[in-house]
N, C-alpha and C positions, 0 to 999 in steps of 0.2 A: 838414215838417214832417213800428205795427199791433199788434195784440195777438193781434192784429196791431199792432205799433208800427213806424215806419220810420226808415233810417239816417239817420227816423221812425225807424231802420234796423232792422229787426226785432230786436227782442228778443222791427215787423219785427223800429220797428224797422219820414212820413211820414212828414216831412215831413215834416210835417208835417209832411212832412208825413206826424203820426200822428193818426188820427182814427177813432173806433170807429163803424162803420156796419153791423156784421154783422147786427144785428136788422132793420135797414131794407133790407138788400140784397134784390133780387128773387131769386126761386127760379130756379135755372138750368134751361135748357130741355132739356138732355140730361145724361146721367150724366157725372160727372167721370171723370178717368182718370189713370193714372200713367205713360203712355208715349204716343208720337205716334199710336198706332194709331187711336184714336177721336176725334182732334182735329177732323178735318174735319166729322164728323157733329155734334159738339158746337158748332162754330162756326156751322154752318148753322142749328142751333136757336137759338143766341144772336142771330143776325141777325134771325130772325123775332120774337124777344122784343123786340129793340130797336125794330123797326118797330111792334110793338104798344104800345110806350110813347111813340109819337109822334115818334120820331127820324126825320128825313127819309131817304129812300133814298139821296140824294146823299151825306149824311154817313156813312151806314153803308158805302157803297161806297168812299168816300175813306179811311175809317179802317181798314176791315177787308179791303179788296181785296188779295189776295195774301199775307195774313198766314199764317204757318206756325208750328208748334210749335218752341220754342227750348229745347233741353235744357240750354244754358248757364245759363239763368235758374233752373232747378230746382237745379242744382249750387250756384249762389250762394245760393239761398234756404236750402239745407241746411248752409251752411258760413259761419256768422256768428260771428266770434270776438272782435271788438274790445270788445263789450259785456260780455264776461266778465272784463275787466280790473278791477282795483281802481280807485277814484276817483283815487288818486294817480298810478297808471300811465296812466289814460285822460287825465287833465288834462295831464300832462307831455307826452304824445304829441300832443295836439290844440292846446294853448294854450302859446305861447311869447312871448317879448318882441316878436318880429317881428309876430305876429298882433295883439297888443295895440297895437303902434305903428300898424299899418295901420287898426285900428279907430278909434283916436284921430284919424287923418288923415281918415277918412270922416265922423266926427262934425263936424269942422271944415268939410270941403268941403260937406256937405249940411245945415249948421246950420239954414237956413231951412226946408228940407223936414222935418227932425225937429221943428222948432217946430210946423209944421202938423199933423204926425202926433200929437204929444203933445196938442195942443189938441183934435183931432178924436176920438181914440180913448182917450186917457188912459193910454197905455202908454209907459213911459220909453224914451228913445232908447238907453240902455245895454243894455237887454234886446234890443231889435230889432237893434242893430248886432252884438251878440254872436251871435245866431242867424244873421245874415247871414254873419258870418265863419266860424262853425263849420260851417255847412252847405256852403258853396261857396267859401270864401276870397273873399267879397265879389263873387261872380260869376265869378271866374277859373277855377273848376274845373267849370263846367257844360259838359262836353265833348260831351254829346249822343251818347254812344257807343251807346246802345240805343234801339231803336224803342219808344216808349211803348205803342203798340198791340200789338206783338208780345209784349212783356214781360207786359202785363196780360192778354192773351188766354191766354198760357201759364199764368200763375198762376191765372186764373179757371177754367181747365180742370182744373188740378191739384187733387187732392182735399183737400190740407191746409188751405187757406183759401179754398175755392171761393166761398162766398157773399160774403165780403168783397170779393174781387177782381172778382167779377162786377159788383158795384155800382160799383167804381172804373172798370171798362171801360165801363160804360154812361155814366158821367159824362164820361169822356174823349170819347165821341162827342158828348155835349151841348156840350162846349167848342167843338168845330169846327162843330157845327150852329148855335150862336149866334154864330159868326164872330169869336170872341175870339182864336183862333189858327188858322193853317192846318195841315192834316194833316202836311205835311212839317216843320213846326216842332216837332212833338211828339216830340222825342227827348230823352232824359235818363237818369236812373238806372235800374239794372236792375230795380227794383221798381216802376217807373212814376212816379218822382218828377219833378216839372216845375219848372224854373226856378231862380232864384238862392237861394231859401230852401226848395226841394225840397217843394213842395206835391204831395200826391196829388190825383187828379182830384175826389174828392168834397168835400174842404175847399176846393178851387179853386172849384167851382161855388157853394158856400155862402158863402165868405168873401172871395174875390178882389174887388178894387175897382178902378175906373178912376180913379186919382188924378191922372193927368196930363191928363185931359179929352179924349183922342183918340178916345173911343168904344169902345176895346178894353180888356180886362183882360189885360194882357200881363206875365206873370211871368218872362219870359225877358230881354226887352230894356229894359223900362221900370223904372228904379230907383224912381220914385215909386210905381208900381203894386206893385212887389215889397215895399217896406218898409211901405206902408200896408196891404196885404193881410195881411202878417204881424202887424201890430198889430191889425187887425180880427179875425183868428183868435183872438188872446189875449183881446181884449175880448169876443168872442162866447162864450168859455169862462169868463167871469166875472172878468176882471181888475179889480181894485179900484184906481182911480186914486189916486195919492198914498200908497199903502200899501207896506209892506215886501215884498220878495220873498225874504227869508231863510227857511231851512228852518223848517217848522212854520207858516208863514203861509198865508193863503188864496191869495196870488199864487204862492207856491212850488208849490202844488197845480196851479195853472193851467199852469205850465211843464211839468208832467208830462203835461198834455194835448197839448202839442207833441210830446213824445217820452217814452215810458213807460220808457225805460231810466234807471234811477236815476243812473248815472254821468253820463249826458248832461244830465239835469235839473240835477244839482248843478253841472256844469261851466258851464252857461249862467248859473246864479245867481252863481257865484263870479267868472266873467269879468266879468259886468255890474257886480258890486260893485267889482271892481278898476278899472273904468272910471269909476265914479261920482265 
């Protein structure tokens, strides 16, 4: 699911996972930087800060042990072009008949699950399945190419959005401290997005739910957890059950909380309407 908005993706740009926590993010323990030179000192200060917030030493060591600065992440952060397309260009690039067909197949396959989600959260299945398809092609594109901790530490140290990503990094540590995921599982998008609908860690901590009842909030492997958590995010941002999601509606504004890129917001709305 950053204004940080993320692929959320920056315009990040979440996941969102996109979720504004800049004001709530903790102050960083050492000066930010624009090169690898001061990263080690910054990371040592952040580790102390995390311990001061009650995160266990074992979680800090597991998440941050051996983490180094990654200049690739900075290059990716500075080179985001897809959200500069027109809506027509963006929609044509991201939504085709094949994606819509796969969405319809998922709606049939998981009909009982979507019934539960709609009853519990009041968010229509067409919206949830559209987000699922657009973010990762229904989980097929979660390659886990990047270390979440290395990416977030790099972006937290970088001066452009240091407070925002410092908060995300802290919450990534909380995810493993609470045993919802193992450190080695935290691999995902270059900006720290996790799982099949690309939550950043802060909305993960706030909105992820255990919908399959196994005691973990698993947004990588558990389809019930993935879809219910996505619906819970939207409910938590004010989704009005039974109401329109067309442009100008309150629910259309909630979609913007998922991703602040206007072309992405409109694409979710239009794809969901096509599925309705």
